[in-house]
C-alpha positions as CSV (number, residue, x, y, z in Angstrom):
1,M,-34.1,14.6,56.6
2,R,-31.4,16.2,54.5
3,V,-27.9,15.9,56.1
4,V,-25.1,18.3,55.1
5,G,-21.5,17.8,56.2
6,V,-19.4,21.0,56.5
7,I,-15.6,21.1,57.0
8,P,-14.6,24.6,58.4
9,S,-11.1,25.3,57.4
10,R,-9.6,28.7,58.2
11,W,-6.1,30.1,57.6
12,A,-5.5,32.2,60.7
13,S,-5.2,29.5,63.4
14,T,-3.9,31.1,66.5
15,R,-1.5,28.3,67.4
16,L,-0.7,27.0,64.0
17,P,-1.4,29.5,61.1
18,G,-2.1,27.9,57.8
19,K,-2.5,24.5,59.4
20,S,-5.1,23.4,56.8
21,L,-2.4,23.2,54.2
22,I,0.3,21.7,56.4
23,P,1.5,18.4,54.6
24,L,0.9,15.2,56.5
25,C,2.5,12.2,54.8
26,G,2.5,14.2,51.5
27,K,-1.1,15.5,51.5
28,P,-2.4,18.8,52.9
29,L,-4.3,18.3,56.2
30,V,-7.6,19.4,54.8
31,Q,-7.3,16.9,52.0
32,W,-7.1,14.0,54.5
33,V,-10.3,15.3,56.2
34,V,-12.2,15.6,52.9
35,E,-11.2,12.1,51.7
36,R,-12.2,10.6,55.0
37,A,-15.6,12.5,55.2
38,R,-16.5,11.5,51.6
39,K,-16.7,7.8,52.8
40,A,-19.6,8.6,55.0
41,T,-22.9,7.2,53.6
42,R,-25.4,9.4,55.5
43,L,-24.3,12.8,54.0
44,D,-26.5,14.2,51.2
45,E,-23.8,16.8,50.6
46,L,-20.3,17.7,51.7
47,I,-18.8,21.2,51.5
48,V,-15.7,23.0,52.7
49,A,-16.1,26.4,54.3
50,T,-12.9,28.6,54.3
51,D,-11.8,32.2,54.7
52,D,-8.8,31.9,52.5
53,E,-8.2,31.7,48.7
54,R,-5.2,29.4,49.2
55,I,-7.3,26.8,50.9
56,R,-10.0,27.2,48.3
57,A,-7.5,26.5,45.6
58,A,-6.1,23.5,47.3
59,V,-9.6,21.9,47.9
60,A,-11.1,22.8,44.5
61,P,-9.4,19.8,42.6
62,L,-10.9,17.4,45.2
63,G,-14.4,17.8,43.7
64,V,-16.3,19.2,46.6
65,P,-18.0,22.6,46.8
66,V,-15.9,25.3,48.5
67,I,-17.6,28.3,50.1
68,L,-15.5,31.4,50.8
69,T,-16.7,32.9,54.1
70,A,-15.9,36.0,56.2
71,T,-12.6,36.1,58.1
72,D,-14.0,37.4,61.4
73,H,-16.1,34.5,62.6
74,P,-15.6,33.7,66.3
75,S,-15.8,29.9,65.8
76,G,-16.1,27.2,63.2
77,T,-19.8,26.9,64.0
78,D,-20.4,30.5,62.9
79,R,-18.4,29.9,59.7
80,I,-20.6,26.8,59.0
81,A,-23.8,28.8,59.4
82,E,-22.7,31.3,56.8
83,A,-21.6,28.5,54.4
84,I,-25.0,26.7,54.5
85,R,-27.1,29.8,54.1
86,G,-29.5,29.2,51.3
87,R,-28.9,25.5,51.3
88,K,-31.5,23.0,52.2
89,A,-30.5,21.2,55.4
90,D,-32.2,19.7,58.4
91,I,-29.1,18.3,60.1
92,I,-25.6,19.8,59.8
93,I,-22.5,17.8,60.6
94,N,-19.5,19.9,61.7
95,I,-16.5,17.9,60.6
96,Q,-13.5,19.7,62.1
97,G,-10.8,20.5,59.5
98,D,-8.0,19.5,61.8
99,E,-9.0,15.8,62.3
100,P,-7.2,13.8,59.5
101,L,-8.3,10.5,61.0
102,I,-12.0,11.3,61.3
103,D,-14.0,8.0,61.1
104,P,-16.7,8.1,58.4
105,A,-18.8,5.7,60.6
106,L,-18.8,8.3,63.3
107,I,-20.3,10.9,60.9
108,D,-23.0,8.4,60.0
109,Q,-23.6,7.6,63.7
110,L,-24.0,11.3,64.6
111,A,-26.4,11.8,61.8
112,M,-28.6,8.9,62.8
113,E,-28.6,10.0,66.4
114,L,-30.5,13.2,65.5
115,I,-32.6,11.5,62.8
116,Q,-33.8,8.9,65.3
117,Q,-33.9,10.9,68.5
118,S,-35.9,14.1,68.2
119,D,-35.1,15.4,71.7
120,W,-31.4,16.1,71.1
121,D,-30.3,19.5,69.8
122,M,-26.8,18.3,69.1
123,A,-24.6,15.2,69.2
124,T,-20.9,14.8,69.6
125,V,-18.2,12.1,70.3
126,A,-15.9,11.3,73.2
127,T,-13.2,8.6,73.5
128,P,-11.2,7.5,76.5
129,V,-7.9,9.3,77.2
130,T,-5.0,6.9,76.8
131,D,-2.1,9.3,76.8
132,P,-1.5,10.8,80.3
133,E,0.0,13.9,78.7
134,D,-3.4,14.6,77.1
135,L,-4.8,15.3,80.6
136,T,-2.7,18.4,81.0
137,S,-2.6,19.4,77.4
138,R,-4.6,22.5,76.7
139,S,-4.9,21.5,73.0
140,V,-6.9,18.4,74.1
141,T,-10.5,19.1,75.2
142,K,-12.1,16.9,77.9
143,V,-15.8,16.3,78.4
144,V,-18.1,14.9,81.1
145,W,-21.8,13.9,80.8
146,N,-24.6,12.6,83.0
147,R,-26.1,9.1,83.0
148,A,-28.5,9.9,80.2
149,G,-25.5,10.7,78.0
150,Q,-26.1,14.5,78.1
151,A,-23.0,16.7,78.1
152,L,-22.5,18.6,81.3
153,Y,-19.3,20.5,80.5
154,F,-16.3,20.6,78.1
155,S,-12.9,21.9,79.2
156,R,-9.2,22.2,78.3
157,A,-8.6,21.2,81.9
158,A,-8.8,17.7,83.3
159,I,-12.4,17.1,84.4
160,P,-13.5,15.9,86.8
161,C,-10.8,17.3,89.0
162,V,-9.7,14.8,91.6
163,R,-9.5,16.5,95.0
164,D,-7.3,13.9,96.5
165,P,-5.0,12.3,93.9
166,G,-4.2,9.5,96.4
167,R,-7.8,8.4,96.5
168,L,-9.0,8.0,92.9
169,P,-12.7,6.9,92.6
170,A,-13.0,3.4,91.4
171,G,-13.7,3.2,87.7
172,L,-12.8,6.9,87.0
173,T,-12.1,7.4,83.3
174,Y,-11.2,10.6,81.6
175,Y,-12.6,11.3,78.1
176,R,-11.2,13.3,75.2
177,H,-13.7,15.2,73.1
178,V,-13.5,14.4,69.4
179,G,-14.0,17.5,67.3
180,I,-17.1,16.6,65.4
181,Y,-20.7,17.7,66.0
182,A,-24.2,17.2,64.6
183,Y,-26.7,20.1,64.9
184,R,-30.3,20.5,64.1
185,K,-30.5,23.4,61.7
186,T,-33.1,25.2,64.0
187,F,-30.7,25.1,67.0
188,L,-27.7,26.1,64.9
189,D,-29.5,29.2,63.7
190,R,-30.3,30.1,67.4
191,M,-26.7,29.4,68.5
192,V,-25.0,31.7,65.9
193,A,-27.5,34.5,66.6
194,T,-26.1,34.5,70.2
195,P,-22.8,36.1,71.1
196,P,-20.1,33.9,72.7
197,C,-20.7,33.5,76.4
198,I,-18.0,34.0,79.1
199,M,-17.2,30.3,79.3
200,E,-16.6,30.1,75.6
201,Q,-14.4,33.2,75.7
202,A,-12.4,31.8,78.6
203,E,-11.9,28.3,77.2
204,G,-12.0,29.0,73.5
205,L,-14.6,26.2,73.0
206,E,-17.7,27.0,71.0
207,Q,-19.8,24.1,72.4
208,L,-19.9,26.0,75.7
209,R,-22.1,28.6,74.0
210,A,-24.5,25.8,73.2
211,L,-24.6,24.6,76.8
212,D,-25.1,28.2,78.0
213,L,-28.2,28.2,75.8
214,G,-29.5,25.0,77.4
215,A,-28.7,22.7,74.6
216,R,-29.2,19.0,75.0
217,I,-26.0,17.5,73.6
218,K,-25.8,13.8,73.2
219,V,-22.3,12.4,73.9
220,I,-21.5,9.2,71.9
221,V,-18.6,7.1,73.3
222,A,-16.5,5.5,70.6
223,P,-13.0,4.1,70.3
224,Y,-11.1,6.6,68.2
225,E,-7.3,7.1,67.6
226,G,-7.6,10.3,65.7
227,L,-6.3,13.6,67.0
228,G,-6.7,17.2,66.3
229,V,-3.7,19.1,64.7
230,D,-3.6,22.2,66.8
231,V,0.1,22.8,67.5
232,P,3.4,22.0,65.7
233,E,4.0,19.0,68.0
234,D,0.8,17.4,66.8
235,V,2.1,17.0,63.2
236,P,4.5,14.1,63.8
237,R,1.9,12.5,66.1
238,A,-0.8,12.7,63.3
239,E,1.6,11.3,60.7
240,A,2.4,8.4,63.0
241,A,-1.3,7.7,63.5
242,L,-2.0,7.8,59.8
243,R,0.7,5.2,59.2
244,R,-0.6,3.0,62.0
245,A,-4.0,3.2,60.5
246,G,-2.6,2.0,57.2
247,L,-3.8,5.1,55.3
248,T,-0.4,5.9,53.8
249,R,1.4,4.3,50.9
């Protein structure tokens, strides 16, 4: 199976315009993502999909193909579908362009999940919430799944909601969704041919369109310190995380 990794990187982010080029410890955000993704061993190809010439110019010296896409895509998934049009691919890895600490091993693990398990349409990653502020942050997506590891719902709210805060169920752990997905090409084509559903429009989460279509999404639990850069307050947090990980000089 041919596995293609795609990093969607758009300019007009609602909460942080131009965030792909925001410097983190001296490098543009998108460069951190590219350099981390290139360390994955299961990718047959890595490309960047962007809607802006400034991002294309910043990525071009990094030696990966850059595809200029339309500016009006409702989600990164739709941008990816345009970018891979005409390319041979069986599995596509959506590597979010705002995760500078993305773990190359997670990319490989997601690819292998779909290579080895034919009954999953998609796969993604979750990690335990360790910062209490993340539970109420709308920039942090939470996820719940069933005992088979199949995603039930994604939300910017804290899920599951505890009816009585004074009586927490034993063993309750909240999980943060890590912004990376693997899709089968056949399901991706179906997904982008379908307009965003009400849940996606309300939460601003493209994976809810997949659930609305009945997708079987495998959730892989992994320790992961990375975070998405969605708002200005995330920039110093990301820089601190990069330093803790020993990735800066």
